[in-house]
N, C-alpha and C positions, 0 to 999 in steps of 0.2 A: 655367595662369595665369602671368603674368610674375612671376618670383621677386623682382623688385625691389619688388613691391607687398606681399609677405608679410613684409618686414623691418620691425622697429620703426623709429621715427623716427631713433634714434641710429645705425642701421646702414644708412641709405640710401647708395646708391653715392657714392663720394667724387668730388670735382671731377676728379681725373685720369681716373677711369673714365668720367665723362660726356664729358670732352674726347676720349678715345679713341673713344667711340661717335659723337660728332659728326664726327670725322675720317673714320671709316669710312662714315658716311652721306653725306658730301661725295664720297668716292670712288665710292660706289654711284651717286649721281646723275650724276656725270661719266661713268661707264661707260655708263649708260643713254642719256644724250644722245649719246654717241659712237656707240653701236650703232645708234640710230635714225637719226642723220644719215648714217651710212655705208650703212645698209640701204635707206633710202627716198630717192627723188629727187622733190622737189615741183616741180622746174622743167619736167618733161615734160608737164604737163597744159595743153595749148593747143588752139586750134582748136575742134573739135566738143565739147569737154568742157563741162559745165554751168558757168555763170558762177561759182558758188561754188567749184568745183574749180579753176578758173583762179586764183581769189583765194587758194587754199591755196598757190599757188606762191610767195607772199610770206611763208610761215610761217618760213623762215630769218631773215627780217628781225626777227620777234618774238624769236627767240633772241638775235640780235645786240643788239637794244635791251635785252633783259633782262640780258645779261652786262655791257653798258656801264653800265646803271643800278646794278647791284650794285657794280661797281667805283667808280662815282661816290659811292654811298652810303657805302662804307667810307672813302673819302677825306674826305667831309664830316663824318663823325662820328669821325674818327680819334682825336681827343683823348679822346673818351668811350667808345671801344671797351673799354678795361680795365674800366670800370664796368659796361657792358652784359654783358661776359663774366662778371664776378663775379656779377651778378644771375642769369645763366643757370645757372652752375655750382654756386652755393650755395643754390639754391632747395630748400626742404624739402618742397614740395608733391608728392604722389604723381603719377606720370606713367606712363600705360600705353603706353609707347613701342613695345613689342612688338606690341600690337594695331594701332596706327597703321601700323607698318612692314609688317605682314601685309596690311593693307588697301591700302597703297601698292603692294605686289607684285601684288595682284589687279587693281587699277586700271591698273597699267602693262601687264599682259597684255591687258586689254580695249582699252586705247588702241592697243597694237600691232596687234591684230586689226582694229580700225576703220581704222587707218592703212593697213594692207595692203589692205583692201576698197576704199579710195578711191584709193590711189596705186599699188598693185602690180598694176594691170591696164592694158589698152590704153585709150587715150583715149576711144574710142567706147563702151567697156564700163563707163565710170564710172556708178554708180547715180545716176539723176536725182533721187531723192527728197531733199528738204531735211532729212530726219531724219538723214542721214549727216553733214553738217557740224555739226549740233547735237550729235550723239553724239560727234563728234571733239573739239569744243571742250570739252564737259562732261567727257569722260573725261580729256583733257589737263589741265584745271584741277584735277580730282580727284587726279590723280597728284601734282601739285605741292603741293596743299593737304595731302594725307596725309603727304607727305615732310616738310613743315614741322612738322606735328604730331608726327611721329616724332622730329624734332630737338629740339623744345621744346614745352612745353604751350601751349595756346591763350591762356592768360592772359599768357604772356610776349610773344607776338606782338601782342596787343591793347595791352599796356603799351608796347611798342616803337612802334607806330603812333601812339598818343596822345602819347608823349613826343617822338618824332622825326618828326612828320608833315611839318614843313617840309623836312627832309632827304629824306624819302621822295618828296615831290612834286618837289623840286629834282633829285634823282637821276633820276627818271623823265623830266624835261625834258631833262636832259643826255644820257640814253640815246637819246631821240628825236633830239636835236640831232646826236649823233655819227653815227647812222645816216643822217640827212638830209644831213649835210655830205658823207658818202661818196657818196651818190647825186648830189648837186650836183657834186661833184668829177668823177665819171665823166661826167656830162653836159657839163661845161665843159672837159674835158681837150683837146678839139680846138682851140677858140679859144686856150686857154692854151698849147698846143703851138705854135700859129702865132706867138703873141707871143714864146715862147721861141726859136723858129727865127730870128725877126727880130733879137733881141738878140744871139744867138750869131753870126749872120752879120755884124752890125755890129762886134762885138768881133774876130772873125777878120780882118775887112777892115783892121783897124789894123795887122796884122802880115803877112798873106798877100795876095797879089794874085790868086791863082787859087781864089777861094772858090766852091764848088759849092753851089747852093741849089735844092731842088725842093720846093715847097710841097705839091704834090699827093701826093707819096710821103712827105712829112714827113722829108726827108733834108737834111742840111747837113754841110759839111766842106770839105776841100781836094781837090786832084786825086789825092792819094795816100792819103788817109784820110778816110772819111765815116762818119757815124752816122745811124741812123734814130730819130726821136723817138717812142718808144712811150708809151702812157698813163702808165706809171710814171716816165718821164723828163720829162714835161711840167712837173712841179714841184708838182702838187697833193698828192702824198704828203708831200713835205717841208713844204709849208705846213700840212698837217693835223697832222703830228707836232710841229712847232714850236708851233702853236696849242694843242695838247693839253698840251704841257709847260708853256707859259706860263700856261694856265688853272689847272693844278694848283698852280703857284707862286703865282698870285694868291690862290687859296683858302687854301692852307696858311699863307701869310705875310700874310694880310689884316690882322691887327692892327698890322703894321709898315709898311703901305703907305697912301698917300693915294688916296682914291677921290673922284670918278671919274677923276682924272688917271692912275691906274695902268692903267686900261683901254686907254690908248694903246699899251700894250705889244702888244696883240693885232694891230692893223693893221700896226704897225711890224714885228713878228715875221713876219707873213705876207709882206709885201713883201721883207723881208730874206731870208727862206727862198727865195722865188722867184728873186731876184737871185743868191743863192748857187748855186742849181741851174744857172742860165745860165752862171755863171762856171765851175762844175764841168764842164759840157759843153764849154765853150771850152778849158779846160785839157786835157780828155781828147783833143780833136781835135789840139791843139797838141802834146801828148805823143806821140800816134800818128804825127803828121806829121814832127816834127823829132827825136824821140828814139828811141822804140821802140814799134811797134804791139803787140808782145806784152805789154809792161808796161801799155799803155793798156787793152787788152782784158782783162787779167788783174786784178792787184791793184788798180790805180787805179780801174777801172770798178766793182769791188765794194765798195771801202772809201771812195771819195771822198764818196759820199752821206752816210755816217755822220759823216765828218769835218765836212762842211758843216753837218749837223744839230747836232752838238755845239758847233761854233764859234758858230753863230747863237743857239741856245737858251741855252747857258751863258754866252755872251758878253753877251747882253742882260740876263740875270739879274745877272751881275757888275756891269754898268754901272748897273743899277737901284739896287744897294746904295750907289752913290756919287752918285746923283742926288737932290737935295733936292726936286725937283718931284714925284717919285713916292714917295720914302721919307719916312715920318713921322719927326719929330724924336725923338731918344732911343729909336730903335726897334731898337737892336742891343745888347741886354744881354749881359753876359759869359756865355760858355758854361759850363754846369755841368761838374764834373770828369769825370763819366762820358761826356759828349759830347766832351770833348777827348781822352779815351782812345780813344773810338770812331774819331775822326779818325786817330789814330796807327795803329790796327789796319787801317783801310780804305785809307789813302793809298797804301801800296806796291802793292796790287792795282790801284787806280784808275790809278796811274802806269803800271804794267805794261800794262794794257789799252789806255790811250790811246796809248802808244808802239807797241804792236802794231798798232793800227789805222793809225797813221801810216806805219810802216815797210812794212806789207803793201800799202799803196797804191802803192808803188814797186817791188813784187816781181813777178818773173815766173819762176815755178818755185822758185827759191831766194830766201829773204829774206836778202839779203846784209847788210842793216842790222840783223840780229838782235843783234849786240853792243851796239847802242844800247839795246835793252831791258834788257840786263844792267846797263849803266851807270846808266840813269835809275832803275831799280828799286833798285839798290844805294844810290844817293844818297838816295832816299826812305826806305829803311830806316835809313840813317845819320842822317838829319835827325830821325827819331823815336826814336832809340836810348834817350833818357832815359825814355820811357814804357814801354819793354820791360823795364826793370829790376825792375818789380813781379812779373814772371813768374819762376817757378822753372825755370831752364834746366838741369835734370838729366834724364838719360835712363836707360833700362833696355834690356836685351837683348830683352825681349818686343816693343819697338817695331820692332826690325829684323825679327822674326818676322812681325809684322803687315804690314810693308812687303813682305816676300817673298810672303806669301799674296796680297796685293793684286796684285802683279806676276803671279803665276800665274793669277789670275782674269782679269786684263787680257789676257794672252796667249791664254787659251782663247777669249775673246770677240772677239779681233781677227780680222776677216775675212781669208781667204786672199788673198794678193796676190803679184804677181811683183816681189819686193823689189828685184831688180837692174835693173828697167825703170821705176822710178817717175820722176816729174818731178824730184824732189830729186836722185836719182842722176845723171840726165841733165844737170842744172844744175851739179853739182859736177865732173863728169868733165873738161870742157874748161878748167877754171881752173888756174892755176899751183899746184903742190903746196903751196907755202908759204901762199898765200891760203886754200886749202881747209883746211889744218891749223889755221890761226888761227880760221877760222869754226867748225870742228868743236869746237875747244877752248872757244870761247865758248858753243857750243850745250850742251856737257856741263856747263860751269860754271853756266849759267843754269838748266838743267833739274834739276840735282842739288842745287844750293845755294840759288840766289836765288828761283826760282819757288816751291818748296815753302814757304819761309818766308813769302812774300807771300800765298800762297793759304791757308795754315793760319791765319795771323793773322786773315784776313778771315772764313773759314768756320767754323773750330773755335774761334777766339778771339772773334769778334763775332756772326755770324749765328746760330749754334746757341744762344747765350745770349739774344740779343735777341728771339728768338721766344718766350721764356719770360717775360721781364719787361721793362718799359720801361727800368728801370735795370739793364742787363745785368750790371753789376759786382756786383750783389747775389746773382747765381746762382753757386754754387760750381762751379768747373771739374770736369767729370766727373759732375755731378749733374743733368744735363739729362734730361728725359723722352724716351722713345723716339721720340715723334712729332716732337720738335724735331730729333733726329738724322736722322730720315728726310727731313724737309722740307729741311733744310740740305744733305743729301747729294744730293737730287734737283736742287737749284739748282746744286750743284757739278758734277753730271753734265751738265746743260744747258750750262754754261760750256765744257765740254770737247768738245762735239759728239757724242762717243760716249756717249750718255746712259745706256745700261744699264751699261756698264763703269765710267763715271764715277760713277754713283750708288752702285754696289757698292764702288768705291774710297773714296768719301766715307764710307760706312758703316764700312768697315774702319778708317779714320783716326779716326772718332768713337769706335769701340770701343777703339782705342789710347788715346785721351784719357780715356775713362771708367775704364780699368783702374787708373790711379794718380791721375787728376785733374790731370795735368801736360800742358800744351799742347806742351811740348817732345817728348813721346812721339809726338804726331800729326805734328809736324814731322819727327822722325827717321824715322818710318814712311814718310812721303811721300818723303823724301830717299832712303830705301832702295829704294822702288819705282822711282823714276826712275833710280837708279844701276844697278839690275839691268837696267832697260830700255835704258839707254845702252850698257851692256856688250854686251847682245844685239845692238843695232843695229850697233855697231862690229865685233863679231866675225863676225856673219852678213850684214853689209851689208843689213840689213832696214830700208832707209831709209823705207819707208812708215809705220813706227811713229812717225816724227818729223814726219809731215805733218798 
């Protein structure tokens, strides 16, 4: 029997215990979905397979619609999520979650066996009986239903559906719409690419006389530099990203906008995103023709799309705030104190990332504009210095120990590389000695002093506490639950590319914060790690560690 059921009412599991259980159930479901999608391929059933087996080839679409619907639902009920969470965590009704979890495990095993019988065979050997698709659908639905019952009692889900039925239906429609728009985008990419080719050709013709244009091969450029318009370059991805961003903006800020006038943002954003993509391709070809093919094919090609997306999306949002046609009168109340403090904590990292995207676009091997990151981030920190006075800027020796430990873990997990033959080393070698020394000096200054402050203010100052409470300033530093430390550390790892080493580093800095409850300890630990790393790079010429 589940021990939770044998406790008297006053000793039912506490909200933190239920929160931990919910987190592990989410991890379990994610691992199951990942294992099933990697193990089985529903796309291979074609030709002689029964019609229902071919239809199962669209099963991944169901997963995509489901994930998009869940994300849309969370956005729609965003302001009511704390209330729903309290309802779930403070419920005193008995919940046989262990029984439901055991049933979920059995159902998952049956679903895996049925899936293997249908998908893990040659096309001609697929069982023709209709019992198989029925068993597949029923077992899959049972897996999900029992997981939901393990997460929360049936009464909670019934209450959620009755109270948020409009959001549930709306999220379902959004999920279908997101999937459908992707299918439409793939179908229309060819004519969209043709239109993009025409615009790029016309823009290039304003500057160059030897424009090359091949509609059949989707190629456009000059005599010395040409590009092929792949589906991702046709513009539909940018249109989709900008449309999604503006849709979220319209929903979240709907009380402050005029409708239906505000809906004009969607077609305007789509056209602007497509034009921005055409300008990006034109600039790419011009850069490769007149300046540097290496820069065009390297940093500019990979970063210019993000720059265009940010300029169009955020630019339209900023313009909307000043447009009386779209913005409702008196729709910009003063920000509460904790929101202003959040801005001060996040601004340096936002400025750092924006500058990084910009400078990387013009980099080929070595980002020679790296000093600009140091300057802009330093200015952001200086402009917010008044907000940081509320922090206790004292430190202790244990923070340096944590930093050294993180450095050791990072070095162990760093893949072996030929340090003297990296792109960075090759880029630094032919430059004048003075220029190289200046660049290295700014690289050390940025990585040891500026970047740690910006990142720790954002992750250990804001994110780790925001995950716990809407008013994150109400959470005492160092008193965050373990799951908040873990989630913020995973986000920190994703930001750094080396996700495992970055996640473990984030955990180390979170532990440094928890030991005394001082954000300065996390900052000093991060500075120590980067200082040891810089010393190793310079002494061993291990330039790959800075890539």
